[in-house]
C-alpha positions as semicolon CSV with decimal commas, in nm:
position;residue;x (nm);y (nm);z (nm)
1;X;10,013;11,075;10,458
2;X;10,169;11,066;10,784
3;X;10,174;10,902;11,074
4;X;9,826;10,884;11,271
5;X;9,837;11,039;11,570
6;X;9,628;11,006;11,879
7;X;9,688;11,123;12,254
8;X;9,790;10,867;12,494
9;X;9,637;11,023;12,826
10;X;9,406;10,790;13,000
11;X;9,380;10,594;12,708
12;X;9,308;10,212;12,745
13;X;9,563;9,916;12,683
14;X;9,694;9,921;12,263
15;X;9,751;9,642;12,079
16;X;9,963;9,740;11,762
17;X;10,113;9,561;11,491
18;X;10,262;9,654;11,155
19;X;10,211;9,384;10,825
20;X;10,414;9,395;10,479
21;X;10,180;9,313;10,204
22;X;10,003;9,430;9,888
23;X;10,372;9,595;9,837
24;X;10,315;9,840;10,128
25;X;10,285;9,841;10,517
26;X;9,973;9,796;10,708
27;X;9,938;9,966;11,051
28;X;9,741;9,863;11,315
29;X;9,647;10,011;11,629
30;X;9,375;9,885;11,832
31;X;9,259;10,020;12,136
32;X;9,032;9,820;12,440
33;X;8,938;9,493;12,469
34;X;9,086;9,167;12,614
35;X;9,445;9,123;12,453
36;X;9,380;8,769;12,365
37;X;9,049;8,808;12,181
38;X;9,233;9,146;12,011
39;X;9,552;8,914;11,897
40;X;9,300;8,679;11,793
41;X;9,113;8,896;11,539
42;X;9,427;9,074;11,432
43;X;9,575;8,758;11,297
44;X;9,229;8,689;11,118
45;X;9,268;9,037;10,986
46;X;9,615;9,038;10,892
47;X;9,544;8,686;10,722
48;X;9,237;8,834;10,543
49;X;9,473;9,099;10,382
50;X;9,722;8,843;10,265
51;X;9,409;8,657;10,091
52;X;9,346;8,967;9,965
53;X;9,669;9,014;9,789
54;X;9,659;8,626;9,654
55;X;9,297;8,718;9,502
56;X;9,334;9,078;9,371
57;X;9,699;9,101;9,268
58;X;9,759;9,188;8,893
59;X;10,123;9,081;8,954
60;X;10,046;8,711;9,025
61;X;9,975;8,516;8,717
62;X;9,778;8,283;8,926
63;X;9,561;8,542;9,103
64;X;9,208;8,520;9,061
65;X;9,183;8,861;8,882
66;X;9,502;8,777;8,651
67;X;9,310;8,439;8,578
68;X;8,967;8,642;8,520
69;X;9,103;8,900;8,298
70;X;9,288;8,566;8,069
71;X;8,915;8,449;8,050
72;X;9,033;8,149;8,238
73;X;8,744;8,201;8,504
74;X;8,426;8,373;8,559
75;X;8,327;8,592;8,851
76;X;8,098;8,323;8,962
77;X;8,405;8,109;8,983
78;X;8,588;8,337;9,186
79;X;8,549;8,413;9,558
80;X;8,276;8,578;9,642
81;X;8,472;8,912;9,745
82;X;8,554;8,951;9,364
83;X;8,207;9,008;9,267
84;X;8,169;9,232;9,586
85;X;8,477;9,489;9,484
86;X;8,371;9,492;9,099
87;X;8,038;9,574;9,199
88;X;8,176;9,871;9,421
89;X;8,370;9,966;9,154
90;X;8,121;9,996;8,878
91;X;7,949;10,209;9,144
92;X;8,249;10,427;9,184
93;X;8,278;10,438;8,797
94;X;7,925;10,543;8,776
95;X;7,920;10,819;9,033
96;X;8,231;10,965;8,904
97;X;8,132;10,993;8,566
98;X;8,427;10,757;8,455
99;X;8,690;10,913;8,616
100;X;8,726;10,612;8,819
101;X;8,778;10,297;8,641
102;X;8,913;9,973;8,677
103;X;9,041;9,954;8,337
104;X;9,424;10,023;8,232
105;X;9,582;9,956;7,885
106;X;9,286;9,733;7,816
107;X;9,320;9,528;8,114
108;X;9,108;9,448;8,423
109;X;9,266;9,611;8,711
110;X;9,056;9,693;9,028
111;X;9,345;9,769;9,247
112;X;9,233;10,121;9,260
113;X;8,976;10,022;9,501
114;X;9,083;9,733;9,664
115;X;9,336;9,827;9,936
116;X;9,080;10,074;10,061
117;X;8,788;9,802;10,090
118;X;9,034;9,559;10,237
119;X;9,147;9,860;10,502
120;X;8,812;9,909;10,616
121;X;8,694;9,528;10,582
122;X;8,988;9,456;10,830
123;X;8,913;9,774;11,043
124;X;8,556;9,652;11,101
125;X;8,661;9,344;11,184
126;X;8,882;9,430;11,480
127;X;8,599;9,703;11,563
128;X;8,361;9,391;11,675
129;X;8,602;9,235;11,936
130;X;8,407;9,306;12,254
131;X;8,548;9,571;12,458
132;X;8,736;9,727;12,146
133;X;8,667;10,125;12,170
134;X;8,864;10,221;11,889
135;X;9,067;10,106;11,569
136;X;9,322;10,288;11,354
137;X;9,402;10,095;11,070
138;X;9,668;10,297;10,807
139;X;9,746;10,089;10,488
140;X;10,020;10,263;10,318
141;X;9,890;10,621;10,389
142;X;9,528;10,581;10,349
143;X;9,361;10,553;10,703
144;X;9,035;10,385;10,843
145;X;8,915;10,509;11,198
146;X;8,662;10,365;11,423
147;X;8,543;10,472;11,757
148;X;8,829;10,687;11,953
149;X;9,155;10,587;12,132
150;X;9,001;10,654;12,456
151;X;9,075;10,957;12,705
152;X;8,954;11,285;12,592
153;X;9,131;11,311;12,243
154;X;8,956;11,165;11,922
155;X;9,242;10,977;11,643
156;X;9,419;11,278;11,462
157;X;9,561;11,222;11,076
158;X;9,869;11,413;10,980
159;X;9,832;11,484;10,623
160;X;10,206;11,489;10,437
161;X;10,278;11,809;10,228
162;X;10,390;11,715;9,924
163;X;10,594;11,986;9,820
164;X;10,783;11,995;10,180
165;X;10,890;11,652;10,268
166;X;10,859;11,588;10,599
167;X;10,625;11,886;10,685
168;X;10,224;11,884;10,741
169;X;9,967;12,050;10,522
170;X;9,686;11,943;10,766
171;X;9,575;11,775;11,057
172;X;9,266;11,599;11,034
173;X;9,073;11,504;11,369
174;X;8,791;11,246;11,384
175;X;8,611;11,460;11,668
176;X;8,246;11,380;11,704
177;X;8,282;11,090;11,436
178;X;8,203;10,727;11,487
179;X;8,416;10,631;11,177
180;X;8,623;10,830;10,977
181;X;8,851;10,795;10,699
182;X;9,166;10,984;10,506
183;X;9,291;10,874;10,165
184;X;9,536;11,077;9,942
185;X;9,603;11,019;9,567
186;X;9,932;11,232;9,426
187;X;10,272;11,219;9,287
188;X;10,474;11,297;9,564
189;X;10,580;10,946;9,631
190;X;10,473;10,712;9,358
191;X;10,525;10,966;9,060
192;X;10,248;10,970;8,763
193;X;10,108;10,633;8,847
194;X;9,740;10,809;8,785
195;X;9,582;10,716;8,477
196;X;9,316;10,955;8,311
197;X;9,072;10,659;8,180
198;X;8,969;10,873;7,912
199;X;9,310;10,864;7,739
200;X;9,434;10,547;7,903
201;X;9,775;10,761;7,979
202;X;9,885;10,921;8,303
203;X;9,665;11,221;8,399
204;X;9,761;11,562;8,285
205;X;9,650;11,797;8,569
206;X;9,777;12,058;8,774
207;X;9,761;11,894;9,093
208;X;10,031;11,711;9,290
209;X;9,790;11,567;9,566
210;X;9,428;11,525;9,644
211;X;9,322;11,403;10,025
212;X;8,974;11,322;10,084
213;X;8,800;11,258;10,401
214;X;8,429;11,076;10,469
215;X;8,306;10,775;10,643
216;X;8,434;10,481;10,460
217;X;8,750;10,431;10,330
218;X;8,653;10,216;10,040
219;X;8,485;10,543;9,883
220;X;8,725;10,806;9,972
221;X;9,049;10,613;9,820
222;X;8,853;10,603;9,507
223;X;8,715;10,966;9,509
224;X;9,073;11,089;9,539
225;X;9,192;10,899;9,242
226;X;8,921;11,029;9,057
227;X;8,927;11,389;9,154
228;X;9,322;11,391;9,099
229;X;9,252;11,279;8,748
230;X;9,000;11,581;8,708
231;X;9,225;11,787;8,817
232;X;9,168;12,084;9,035
233;X;8,867;12,310;8,934
234;X;8,648;12,016;8,848
235;X;8,791;11,803;9,098
236;X;8,678;12,032;9,393
237;X;8,349;12,133;9,214
238;X;8,281;11,746;9,206
239;X;8,386;11,675;9,541
240;X;8,186;11,922;9,692
241;X;7,853;11,765;9,545
242;X;7,940;11,441;9,705
243;X;7,720;11,406;10,079
244;X;7,978;11,385;10,359
245;X;8,280;11,423;10,186
246;X;8,550;11,699;10,232
247;X;8,872;11,730;10,068
248;X;9,211;11,921;10,040
249;X;9,338;11,972;9,671
250;X;9,692;12,129;9,668
251;X;9,831;12,206;9,319
252;X;10,182;12,235;9,161
253;X;10,158;12,602;9,181
254;X;10,148;12,559;9,555
255;X;9,803;12,643;9,597
256;X;9,592;12,491;9,843
257;X;9,218;12,465;9,785
258;X;8,931;12,276;9,955
259;X;8,564;12,224;10,004
260;X;8,349;12,438;10,235
261;X;8,305;12,192;10,536
262;X;8,658;12,093;10,524
263;X;8,783;12,352;10,816
264;X;8,524;12,160;11,074
265;X;8,743;11,848;11,043
266;X;9,087;12,013;11,091
267;X;9,239;12,018;11,445
């Protein structure tokens, strides 16, 4: 995913910040609002992201998810967010017929949903600040957009071309949408990290990238992962069946496939 693009002409004041956590960089762009109030909310959002890392990290032996996996605590003994995320993950697994899963090599691993959920939650917190007209939060290439950046232009997100480093496969526009998110799953940057939950091994697929567009990052992040594991034919058909969702799929053979309504979101 390329950096998000916004026209700065006639745009209200912007508060921007970059924060490293969860093994990636979170880039904030908040438009409008009283700067001190925005900064206070930004501090709260950043602290929330670090707390999510502490609770859900599968690399930390003392995280609540690691302790839950080892049977040292129950879900009821964890922070309420753990139950919330696991319930959302169960719904994603149901809606994807098991192609999205929180199990990895027999272990509990909800990381496939945690980042999108955390980004969406942080973005909505910032959008609640009085006077804020737009929020753009990019978490390691997955983006939640709320409102507008001001002026006459909407938020726009460049989608990286996985086969041509530095190039763009498409530009997604949030024109006419109060909330829009864009998430990509693929092998270009992280290699074969997506698992086929039916085999427990790396997904064998004809795809190199799946970009999904929809209102909520919590869901589109899951759908991109599930569709990638399915492969281009089954993944595209499934994505077409989801309401309010559009997608762009790129195969290893440089074939581009997209859902029927995606063209209305490009520009």
